N, C-alpha and C positions, 0 to 999 in steps of 0.2 A: 456615536462613540461606542456604545455597547455592541452594535453590529460589527464594528471593526475588530473588537476583541473576540467575538464569537467566530468570525472568519479566520482570524489568526490561529485560534485554538483548534478549530476544525481542520485547517490546513496542516498544522503540525501533527495532529493526531493521525491524519491520513498518511502522511509521509513516514511516521513511526510504524504504522501498521504494515506498510509496504516493506520497510526494512526488516521487521520481525519475521514476516512470511518469507522474505528472501533468505535470511539466516537459517530459518527452520528448514527450508527446501534444500539449501546447500548442505546442511548438517545431515539430513536424511540421505542425500545423494552420496556423501562420503561414507556414511555408516554401512551401506550395502545390505545385502541379504533381502529377506522378506519385507522388512520395513521400507527399504529403498524402493523396491518394486511396487509396493502398495501406495506409498504416500508421496514420494518425491515429485512425480509428474503432476499429481493433483495440487501439491503446494505451489509448483511453478505456474500452473494454470491460474490458481488463485492470485498469485503475485501479479501476473499479467492483467487480470481483471481489476485488481486494486490499483495498479498503475494507471489503467485507463480511466477509472473513476476519479482518481486523484488529479490527473491531468485535466480532464474535462471540468471538474469543479474549480480547480485553480484558474483556468481560463475564464470561467463564468465569474468567479470572484474578482478577477482582475478587470473584467469588463464592467461589472455593475458597481463595484465598490472602489472606484478610482478616488484618490485623494486630491 
């Protein structure tokens, strides 16, 4: 029971983190200038990494915590 709640909270947290990094990356991309040059590519790389981690963990959760 408690494990299911932890899995749901962790899954939602990961998805929110991906969304926040996506919005920040797009924001810096549209801002332009030095900020865009310095941070937009790094934020998009971080987004891809977070998406990878989120997908792998969601697959693991789905496999091990079937109801």
